[in-house]
N, C-alpha and C positions, 0 to 999 in steps of 0.2 A: 710362467712358473715352471720349473723343471719337474719332470715326472720321474718317480722312482719306480724301479721294478719291485713288485710285491715281495719277491724272495730276498731282496736286499734290505728290506725295512727291518728295523730293530724296535722292539717294544719293551718297555720297562714296566714292571708290575710291583714296584716297591713303594706304592702309595700308602700313606698312613691310613689306618682304619677310619679316621675322621673324614676322609675324602669319599667314603663309600656312597653317601647320598648324592654328592655332586656327580660322581661317575654314573650312578643309576639314572639320574635326571638327564644327563647327556645322552645315554643310550636310549631313553624313552623318546627323546626328540629326534633321533636318527631318521625314522620314517618320513617325518615332515621335511627334513633337510634334503633327503634324497628326492622326494616328490618335487620340491622346489627346483632342484637341479635338472630334472628330466622333463618338467612341464614344457610344452611346446614342441617336444620331439615327436615325430610320427611313430606309430606303433612298431614299424619295422626297425627303427633305430633303437628303441628301448630294448 
């Protein structure tokens, strides 16, 4: 998978209001997804 530089990323914020709950749910799940990505890494790497 190709990596993008953070400064080159483009974000779109034109979601309809009906998507708000979906977006909030996605944000609430972010800590668990990050934890899954870093589990097994030693504390110096984190």
